C-alpha positions in Angstrom: -29.5 0.8 7.8 -28.6 -2.4 6.1 -29.3 -5.8 7.6 -25.8 -6.7 8.8 -25.2 -7.7 12.4 -23.5 -4.4 13.3 -26.4 -2.2 12.1 -29.7 -4.0 12.8 -31.7 -6.5 14.7 -32.6 -7.0 18.4 -29.4 -8.8 19.1 -27.3 -5.8 18.3 -29.5 -3.6 20.4 -29.2 -6.0 23.3 -25.4 -6.1 23.0 -25.3 -2.3 23.1 -26.8 -2.4 26.6 -24.4 -5.0 27.8 -21.3 -3.3 26.3 -18.8 -1.8 28.7 -18.8 2.0 28.7 -15.3 3.3 28.5 -14.2 6.9 29.3 -14.6 9.2 26.4 -11.6 8.8 24.0 -9.3 11.7 23.4 -8.6 10.4 19.9 -10.2 11.8 16.8 -13.2 9.6 16.1 -11.7 8.8 12.7 -8.6 7.5 14.3 -10.5 5.7 17.1 -12.6 4.0 14.4 -9.4 2.5 12.9 -8.6 0.9 16.3 -12.2 -0.3 16.7 -12.2 -2.0 13.3 -8.9 -3.7 14.0 -10.1 -5.0 17.2 -13.4 -6.2 15.7 -11.6 -8.0 13.0 -9.8 -10.1 15.7 -12.5 -10.4 18.4 -15.8 -10.4 16.6 -16.6 -13.7 14.9 -18.9 -12.2 12.2 -16.5 -9.4 11.2 -13.5 -11.7 11.3 -15.2 -14.0 8.8 -16.0 -11.3 6.2 -14.2 -10.7 2.9 -14.4 -7.9 0.4 -16.8 -10.1 -1.6 -19.2 -11.0 1.3 -19.4 -7.3 2.3 -20.2 -6.1 -1.2 -24.0 -6.5 -0.8 -23.9 -4.4 2.4 -22.0 -1.6 0.8 -24.6 -1.5 -2.0 -27.5 -1.6 0.4 -26.0 1.2 2.6 -25.4 3.3 -0.5 -29.0 3.0 -1.6 -30.2 3.8 2.0 -28.0 6.9 1.9 -29.6 7.9 -1.4 -33.0 7.5 0.1 -32.0 9.7 3.1 -30.9 12.4 0.6 -34.1 12.1 -1.4 -36.2 12.7 1.7 -34.4 15.9 2.7 -36.4 18.0 0.2 -39.6 16.6 1.8 -38.6 17.7 5.3 -36.5 14.7 6.1 -34.2 14.6 9.1 -30.6 15.6 8.4 -29.6 13.3 11.3 -30.9 10.4 9.2 -28.5 11.3 6.5 -25.7 11.6 9.1 -26.5 8.1 10.3 -26.5 6.6 6.8 -23.2 8.3 5.9 -21.8 6.7 9.0 -22.9 3.3 7.8 -21.2 3.9 4.5 -18.1 5.0 6.3 -18.3 1.8 8.4 -18.1 -0.2 5.2 -15.1 1.8 3.9 -13.2 1.3 7.2 -14.1 -2.4 7.4 -12.8 -3.0 3.8 -9.6 -1.1 4.7 -9.2 -3.2 7.9 -9.5 -6.4 5.9 -6.8 -5.2 3.5 -4.6 -4.0 6.4 -4.9 -7.5 8.0 -3.7 -9.0 4.7 -0.8 -6.6 4.4 -2.2 -4.9 1.3 -3.1 -1.4 2.3 -4.8 0.5 5.2 -7.1 3.4 5.7 -4.2 5.8 5.7 -3.2 4.6 2.2 -6.8 5.0 1.1 -6.8 8.6 2.4 -3.3 9.4 1.0 -4.3 8.2 -2.5 -7.5 10.3 -2.3 -5.5 13.4 -1.3 -3.1 12.9 -4.2 -6.1 12.5 -6.6 -7.8 15.7 -5.3 -4.6 17.7 -5.8 -4.1 16.4 -9.4 -7.7 16.7 -10.5 -8.3 20.2 -9.2 -5.5 22.3 -10.7 -7.9 25.3 -10.6 -7.7 25.2 -6.8 -4.3 23.6 -6.1 -2.4 24.5 -9.2 -1.9 27.5 -11.5 -5.0 27.0 -13.7 -7.4 29.9 -13.7 -10.9 28.4 -14.3 -14.3 29.0 -12.8 -16.7 27.5 -15.4 -18.1 24.3 -13.9 -18.3 22.5 -17.3 -14.6 23.2 -18.1 -13.6 22.2 -14.5 -15.4 18.9 -15.1 -13.7 18.5 -18.4 -10.3 18.9 -16.8 -11.3 16.3 -14.1 -12.3 13.8 -16.7 -9.2 14.3 -18.8 -6.9 13.9 -15.8 -8.8 10.9 -14.7 -8.6 9.3 -18.2 -4.8 9.9 -18.2 -4.5 8.4 -14.7 -6.4 5.2 -15.7 -4.6 5.0 -19.1 -8.0 4.5 -20.8 -8.0 4.1 -24.5 -11.6 3.0 -25.2 -14.4 5.6 -25.3 -16.5 3.8 -22.7 -13.7 2.4 -20.5 -14.4 2.8 -16.8 -18.2 2.9 -17.1 -19.4 0.0 -15.0 -21.8 -2.4 -16.7 -23.6 -2.8 -13.3 -24.6 0.9 -13.0 -28.4 1.5 -13.0 -29.5 1.8 -16.7 -30.3 5.5 -16.6 -27.1 6.5 -14.9 -25.0 4.4 -17.3 -26.9 5.8 -20.3 -26.1 9.4 -19.1 -22.4 8.5 -18.7 -22.3 6.9 -22.2 -23.9 10.0 -23.7 -21.5 12.2 -21.9 -18.5 10.3 -23.3 -20.1 10.5 -26.8 -20.6 14.2 -26.5 -17.1 14.9 -25.3 -15.7 12.8 -28.2 -17.8 14.7 -30.7 -19.8 11.6 -31.7 -23.5 12.4 -32.4 -26.2 10.1 -31.1 -27.9 8.2 -33.9 -31.5 9.2 -34.5 -33.8 7.2 -32.3 -36.2 4.6 -33.7 -39.6 5.9 -32.6 -40.9 2.3 -32.6 -38.1 1.1 -30.2 -38.7 1.7 -26.5 -35.0 1.6 -25.6 -34.3 4.3 -28.2 -37.0 6.5 -26.9 -35.7 6.1 -23.3 -32.2 6.9 -24.5 -33.6 10.0 -26.2 -35.2 11.0 -22.9 -31.9 10.6 -21.1 -30.3 12.9 -23.8 -33.2 15.4 -23.2 -32.5 15.3 -19.5 -28.8 15.9 -20.0 -29.5 18.9 -22.3 -31.7 20.4 -19.6 -29.0 19.8 -17.0 -31.0 17.2 -15.2 -29.9 13.9 -13.7 -32.3 11.3 -15.3 -31.8 8.8 -12.5 -32.6 11.4 -9.8 -35.5 12.7 -11.8 -37.1 9.3 -12.1 -36.6 8.5 -8.4 -38.3 11.8 -7.6 -41.2 11.0 -9.9 -41.6 7.5 -8.4 -41.6 9.0 -4.9 -44.2 11.5 -5.9 -46.3 8.7 -7.2 -46.3 7.3 -3.7 -44.2 4.2 -4.3 
């Protein structure tokens, strides 16, 4: 878990022993968490001081810890570890929503409602009258609906510059392929070109280059 006050350190462990134990709530844990976050935003000095920007590093750290928990599953890792890390990511989502709700911008219900609408639009083979079972064509539909929603005109619009290099390369190559634009022949003397060619090779084999490299590094004992 990331090193924020709510997830680590002896102080948080000590507080957990002093906290009052209330009767088990009859609320759904998801609804109860909304109330907990709202209260923490007003009664916890640390959480009340946070902004979307100050929390960004914690969201990133929790995401990478979740990826690590996923990576270790194939090595006999504990699924409960993944459950815990997913909970920490969910905490970040709820906290960002609580900040926005306090500012009168949106709340967690708005987040979920928008997500529901998105799932309905982007999965017409399930919720509409489209008959499709091929994963590649289903993904193509998802991407075309997404592009229309975002009103994207540029070929690489929506691909974050801050993505890990291999992941970004794979997304760029995917856009080029869907646009029918061939990848220029790599310069064998250019390391970057050779790496990009390896990403293309991974995509052709149906492999995620980022995951493949993480697995290889883990096998190397790093």
